[in-house]
C-alpha positions in Angstrom: 71.3 58.8 61.0 72.5 61.2 63.7 76.2 61.6 64.2 77.9 63.0 67.2 80.6 65.6 66.6 83.3 66.2 69.1 84.9 69.7 68.8 86.6 72.2 71.1 84.3 75.0 70.1 80.9 75.6 68.4 82.6 77.1 65.4 84.8 74.0 64.9 81.7 71.8 65.3 79.9 73.7 62.5 82.9 73.3 60.2 83.2 69.6 60.9 79.4 69.2 60.4 79.6 70.9 57.0 82.5 68.6 56.0 80.5 65.4 57.0 77.4 66.7 55.2 79.4 67.3 52.0 80.9 63.8 52.1 77.4 62.3 52.5 75.7 64.6 50.0 78.2 65.9 47.4 77.1 68.9 45.4 76.1 68.4 41.8 78.7 69.6 39.3 78.2 73.1 37.9 77.0 72.9 34.3 77.9 76.5 33.3 75.5 78.9 31.6 72.5 77.2 29.9 72.1 77.7 26.2 69.5 79.8 24.7 67.5 76.8 23.7 67.6 75.4 27.3 66.5 78.8 28.7 63.7 79.0 26.2 62.5 75.5 27.2 62.5 76.5 30.9 60.2 79.4 30.3 58.0 77.8 27.7 59.6 79.4 24.7 59.1 83.0 25.6 59.3 85.4 28.4 57.6 88.7 28.9 60.1 90.5 26.7 60.5 87.7 24.1 64.3 88.3 23.9 65.2 84.5 23.9 63.0 83.7 20.9 64.2 86.8 19.2 67.9 85.9 19.6 67.3 82.3 18.4 65.3 83.5 15.3 67.9 86.2 14.6 70.8 83.7 14.7 68.9 81.3 12.4 68.2 84.1 9.9 71.8 85.3 9.9 72.9 81.8 9.2 70.3 81.3 6.4 71.3 84.6 4.7 75.0 83.9 5.0 74.5 80.5 3.4 72.5 82.0 0.5 74.8 85.0 -0.1 78.2 83.3 0.3 77.2 79.9 -1.1 75.4 81.2 -4.1 74.1 77.8 -5.0 72.4 74.8 -3.5 74.2 71.8 -2.1 73.1 69.7 -5.0 74.6 72.1 -7.5 78.0 72.0 -5.7 78.4 68.2 -6.3 78.1 68.3 -10.1 80.5 70.4 -12.3 79.0 72.5 -15.0 80.0 72.1 -18.6 81.9 75.5 -18.4 84.0 74.2 -15.5 84.8 70.9 -17.3 85.7 72.8 -20.5 87.9 75.3 -18.7 89.7 72.6 -16.7 90.3 70.5 -19.9 91.7 73.6 -21.5 94.1 74.2 -18.6 95.2 70.5 -18.8 95.9 70.8 -22.5 97.8 74.1 -21.9 99.9 72.5 -19.1 100.9 69.5 -21.3 101.6 71.7 -24.3 103.8 74.2 -22.4 105.9 71.4 -20.8 107.5 71.0 -17.4 108.6 74.6 -16.9 105.1 76.1 -16.7 103.1 73.3 -14.9 101.4 74.7 -11.8 100.3 71.3 -10.5 102.6 68.4 -9.7 101.4 64.9 -10.5 101.0 62.6 -7.6 101.5 58.8 -7.5 97.8 58.3 -8.3 98.1 60.4 -11.4 101.1 58.4 -12.6 99.4 55.1 -11.9 96.1 56.1 -13.6 97.9 57.5 -16.6 100.0 54.3 -17.0 96.9 52.1 -16.7 95.1 54.3 -19.3 98.0 54.0 -21.7 97.9 50.2 -21.3 94.2 50.1 -21.5 94.0 48.0 -18.3 90.9 47.9 -16.1 92.5 48.6 -12.7 90.1 51.4 -11.8 87.0 51.5 -9.7 84.6 51.4 -12.6 83.8 48.3 -14.6 85.0 49.9 -17.8 88.3 51.0 -16.4 87.6 54.7 -16.6 90.4 56.6 -14.9 88.0 59.4 -14.0 85.9 57.0 -11.8 88.7 56.6 -9.2 88.8 60.4 -8.4 85.6 62.5 -8.4 87.7 65.6 -9.3 88.5 63.9 -12.7 84.9 63.8 -13.7 84.5 65.1 -17.2 88.2 64.9 -18.0 89.1 64.4 -21.7 89.9 60.7 -22.2 93.1 61.6 -24.2 94.3 63.6 -21.1 93.9 60.5 -18.9 97.1 59.2 -20.4 99.2 62.1 -19.1 99.8 62.5 -15.3 100.5 66.2 -15.7 97.2 66.7 -17.5 95.4 64.8 -14.7 97.1 66.9 -12.0 96.3 70.1 -13.7 92.7 69.0 -14.3 92.3 68.0 -10.6 93.7 71.2 -9.4 91.5 73.2 -11.6 88.4 71.3 -10.5 89.4 71.8 -6.8 89.8 75.5 -7.4 86.3 75.6 -8.9 84.9 74.0 -5.8 84.6 70.3 -6.8 
């Protein structure tokens, strides 16, 4: 389709023509700088210097080493507390209840009070069929059953397990 442009000068006609062209064919939005992966795909995975593949591999290796060095364990190990962690947290719980209110570092929350009351009554209001207070909170896994009756013990045990990474 040819359009006639009326203008006083040739320069004004060019400007008006560009405006009409942009209305009919708008430019695609700018995407920004392509990622390393997009640039590697465009050139088939490598260029004459190999810098794109090198940077991708270098980033992956840095991430792998940082995970191994800083993590120190596999993901499966992080989900299950070790016997040493359980024993240490049970010891902290006993110490907190033995010393009394003045030395408690962890404050019991409403869940701790509720679980302790249910444990003292022996009611089965917890998530597990047996009414185990430790089943409603994964950070209470391995807690001494006698400590389940004390909200301060539960709070201290949970705090200790959280500090240990569980």
